[in-house]
C-alpha positions in Angstrom: -0.3 -0.3 -0.2 0.9 3.5 -0.8 1.7 6.0 1.7 -1.5 8.1 0.9 -3.7 4.8 1.2 -2.4 4.6 5.0 -3.3 8.1 5.1 -6.7 7.6 4.0 -7.1 4.3 5.7 -6.5 6.1 9.3 -8.9 8.9 8.2 -11.6 6.2 7.4 -11.3 4.9 10.8 -11.8 8.2 12.9 -15.1 8.2 14.4 -17.7 10.9 14.1 -20.1 11.9 17.0 -21.6 14.9 16.1 -24.3 15.0 13.4 -23.0 18.9 12.1 -19.7 16.9 11.5 -21.5 14.0 9.4 -23.4 16.3 7.6 -20.3 18.4 6.5 -18.3 15.2 5.7 -20.5 13.3 3.8 -21.3 16.5 1.9 -17.8 16.5 1.2 -17.9 13.1 -0.2 -20.6 13.9 -2.7 -19.2 17.5 -4.1 -15.8 15.5 -4.8 -16.9 12.6 -5.5 -17.0 12.3 -9.2 -20.7 12.2 -10.9 -22.0 11.5 -7.9 -25.3 12.8 -8.0 -27.2 12.4 -11.4 -30.6 13.9 -11.7 -33.4 11.3 -13.1 -36.1 13.9 -13.9 -39.3 15.0 -11.6 -37.3 15.7 -8.2 -35.9 12.4 -8.8 -31.8 11.7 -8.0 -29.4 8.8 -8.1 -26.5 9.1 -5.5 -23.6 7.0 -5.5 -20.4 7.5 -3.4 -17.2 6.1 -5.6 -13.7 5.6 -3.3 -10.5 3.9 -4.5 -10.4 2.0 -1.0 -13.1 -0.1 0.6 -12.6 1.2 3.7 -14.0 4.6 2.7 -16.9 3.5 1.1 -17.6 1.4 4.6 -17.1 5.1 6.5 -19.8 6.4 4.5 -22.3 3.4 4.7 -21.7 3.6 8.9 -22.3 7.2 9.0 -25.8 7.1 6.3 -27.0 4.6 8.7 -25.9 5.9 12.1 -27.2 9.4 11.5 -29.7 9.2 8.4 -31.2 6.0 8.7 -30.3 5.1 5.5 -29.0 1.0 4.6 -27.0 1.9 1.2 -25.4 -0.6 -1.1 -21.8 -1.5 -1.5 -20.5 -2.5 -4.6 -17.3 -2.8 -6.4 -16.9 -1.5 -10.2 -14.0 -1.9 -12.8 -13.6 -2.2 -16.3 -11.4 -0.7 -19.2 -12.3 2.6 -18.3 -11.2 2.7 -15.1 -8.0 0.8 -16.1 -8.7 -2.8 -14.7 -8.4 -0.8 -11.1 -11.1 -1.9 -8.5 -13.5 0.9 -7.3 -15.7 0.4 -4.7 -19.3 2.6 -4.4 -22.2 3.0 -2.4 -25.2 3.3 -3.4 -28.0 5.3 -1.8 -31.8 3.6 -2.0 -33.2 5.7 -4.8 -36.2 6.2 -2.2 -33.7 8.1 0.2 -32.0 10.2 -2.3 -33.9 13.2 -2.3 -34.8 13.2 1.7 -30.6 13.1 2.1 -30.2 15.9 -0.5 -32.7 18.1 1.3 -31.0 17.2 4.8 -27.9 18.2 3.8 -29.0 21.1 2.2 -27.9 20.6 -1.6 -31.4 20.8 -3.0 -32.4 24.4 -4.7 -35.6 25.0 -6.7 -33.8 27.4 -8.4 -30.5 26.2 -9.4 -30.5 24.0 -12.6 -31.8 20.3 -11.7 -32.5 21.7 -8.6 -29.2 21.1 -6.9 -27.0 23.8 -5.4 -23.6 23.8 -7.2 -21.7 24.8 -4.0 -22.5 23.3 -0.5 -24.2 25.9 1.6 -22.6 28.4 4.1 -23.9 25.7 7.1 -22.3 23.2 6.0 -19.0 24.6 7.6 -20.6 26.5 9.9 -18.1 25.5 13.2 -14.2 24.3 12.9 -15.4 20.6 14.0 -17.3 20.7 10.3 -14.7 22.7 8.7 -12.1 20.3 9.5 -14.8 17.3 8.8 -15.7 18.6 5.3 -11.6 19.2 4.5 -11.1 15.2 5.8 -14.0 13.9 3.4 -12.4 15.6 0.6 -9.0 14.4 1.0 -10.7 10.6 1.2 -12.2 11.4 -2.2 -9.6 13.2 -4.2 -6.5 13.6 -1.6 -3.2 12.5 -2.6 0.0 12.8 -0.5 3.7 12.3 -1.2 5.6 9.4 1.6 8.0 11.7 3.7 10.9 10.2 1.5 10.3 11.7 -1.3 10.0 15.1 -2.2 7.4 17.2 0.0 3.9 17.4 -2.0 0.3 16.8 -0.5 -3.0 17.6 -2.9 -6.9 17.6 -3.0 -8.4 17.5 -6.7 -11.6 19.2 -7.8 -14.0 19.3 -10.4 -14.3 23.1 -10.1 -12.3 26.4 -9.7 -15.0 27.1 -7.4 -14.7 23.8 -5.0 -11.3 24.4 -4.7 -11.4 27.5 -3.3 -14.1 26.0 -0.8 -11.8 23.7 0.3 -8.8 25.8 0.4 -10.9 28.1 2.6 -11.2 25.2 5.0 -7.3 24.8 5.4 -6.8 28.2 5.3 -9.1 28.8 8.2 -6.6 26.6 10.6 -3.4 28.5 9.0 -2.9 25.4 7.0 -0.1 27.3 4.1 -2.2 25.9 0.9 -2.0 27.1 -2.4 -4.3 26.6 -5.7 -3.2 25.6 -9.4 -5.3 24.1 -12.5 -3.2 21.3 -14.0 -4.8 19.6 -16.9 -8.2 20.8 -16.5 -8.3 19.5 -13.2 -8.0 22.4 -9.9 -5.6 21.3 -7.3 -5.3 22.5 -3.8 -2.1 21.5 -2.8 1.3 21.8 -0.1 4.7 21.8 -1.0 6.0 22.5 2.7 6.9 19.9 5.1 5.4 21.3 8.3 2.3 22.6 6.4 1.8 18.8 5.4 2.4 17.2 9.0 -0.1 19.9 10.0 -2.7 18.9 7.1 -2.6 15.6 8.5 -2.7 15.9 12.1 -5.6 18.3 11.5 -7.3 16.1 9.5 -6.5 12.9 11.9 -4.2 11.1 10.8 -2.2 11.3 13.8 -0.4 7.9 13.3 0.6 8.8 9.5 1.7 12.0 10.6 4.1 10.9 13.2 5.5 8.3 10.7 6.0 11.5 8.2 7.8 13.7 10.9 10.0 10.6 11.6 11.2 10.0 8.2 11.7 13.8 7.4 13.6 14.3 10.5 15.7 11.5 9.5 15.8 13.0 6.2 16.8 16.2 7.4 19.3 15.3 9.3 21.0 13.6 7.1 21.0 16.5 4.3 22.2 18.8 7.6 25.1 16.3 8.0 25.5 16.0 4.2 25.8 19.6 3.7 28.0 20.0 6.9 30.8 17.3 5.4 30.8 19.3 1.9 31.1 22.5 3.4 34.2 20.8 5.6 35.5 19.6 2.4 35.3 22.9 0.3 37.2 24.6 3.4 39.7 21.9 3.6 40.4 21.9 0.1 40.6 25.9 0.0 43.1 25.7 3.2 44.9 23.6 1.1 44.8 25.4 -2.3 45.8 28.5 -0.2 48.7 26.7 1.6 50.4 25.3 -1.7 49.9 28.8 -3.1 51.8 30.6 -0.1 54.8 27.9 -0.1 55.2 28.7 -3.6 55.7 32.2 -3.1 58.1 31.6 0.1 59.7 29.7 -2.3 59.7 32.4 -4.9 61.1 34.5 -2.2 64.0 32.5 -1.1 65.4 32.3 -5.1 64.7 36.4 -5.7 65.7 37.1 -2.6 66.8 35.1 0.1 64.8 34.3 3.7 67.4 35.3 5.2 67.1 38.8 3.9 63.3 39.5 5.4 63.1 41.2 9.0 63.0 38.8 11.5 59.2 38.3 12.0 58.2 37.5 8.5 61.6 35.3 8.6 60.3 33.1 11.5 56.7 33.2 9.9 57.8 32.0 6.5 60.0 28.9 7.6 57.4 28.0 10.3 54.8 28.0 7.4 57.4 26.2 4.8 57.6 23.4 7.5 53.9 23.7 8.3 52.2 23.2 5.2 48.9 22.3 6.6 48.8 23.5 9.8 45.4 25.8 10.9 46.4 29.3 11.2 46.1 29.5 14.9 48.1 26.6 15.4 50.7 27.7 13.2 51.0 30.5 15.7 51.8 28.5 18.6 54.9 27.4 16.7 56.2 31.4 16.7 58.3 33.0 20.0 56.5 34.5 21.0 53.2 32.9 19.9 51.0 34.7 17.7 47.1 35.1 17.2 45.2 34.4 13.9 45.0 37.6 12.9 48.6 38.3 13.3 49.7 34.8 11.7 47.3 36.0 8.9 48.5 39.5 8.3 52.5 37.9 8.2 51.0 35.8 5.5 49.5 38.7 3.5 52.5 40.5 4.1 54.8 37.6 2.2 52.2 37.0 -0.3 52.6 41.2 -1.2 56.5 40.8 -1.2 56.1 38.0 -4.2 53.7 40.0 -5.8 56.3 42.7 -6.0 59.2 40.7 -7.1 57.1 39.0 -9.8 56.0 42.5 -11.2 59.5 43.9 -10.5 58.7 46.3 -7.9 61.0 48.2 -5.5 60.7 46.5 -2.2 61.1 48.3 0.8 61.5 45.7 3.7 61.2 46.8 7.8 60.1 44.6 10.3 56.5 43.6 11.2 
């Protein structure tokens, strides 16, 4: 099973105790499930809920029975149109469809076919209902990558308005979501690991959230260690390159001028560096008598580089002790 399937399985096991939340989640299931409501004429409708997991369909079978006294029928469907994948469908008895849609606030005689395009605001009046609606939307059309892959979580919608409605419920809880249109499908998505973790926790997938966080932390620690190693290697390479250049400058000064002609402070510095080409500056300063701090060592080395540059360019050199 995929990580997304594990999340949906965990959400499908979440209990619902309040009628307002059951109404909100069932509304989300109907509005987000593809072709869930079909008009049969004369105020007659066919209502189905189709999902990729049997647990999701069983969940809504239970909610319909518990809160609306409706006994639906569960069936499996498959075929070429579904790429030979099995889907699970909950069918609401024809005699109960109108009462159900009315109870969910989806009937509107002034709307085309007597059905509201968007859920009424009463559906998400309370914070618990907003959470339930987002959970229902994810169960129907949600996906989330496993944490060891690139961070991505999304909920698809058939219309731009529905995508905006789903995003609004998540934004109420300060979940940083964005909307986009991809291949004629509207998507509410999250790209940040922290936002995905917050969303999983909000929807009720606490176990999946902990699994996500565990892998995410391991991944970030590994990345941090790799960055530090790369940084250390880069620093070492720069130090070795600088040390090699410094040795070349000291040898050039010795060949062109003679180290014995340097002021004592620079001569001692040149010998210390030549004898310890890979030693850090702080330790190099401890080799001098008297010892010298890192900044002092750096200043004398720069002075030696300047002397070598002047020798190469033929400039006059005026030596004085430093």
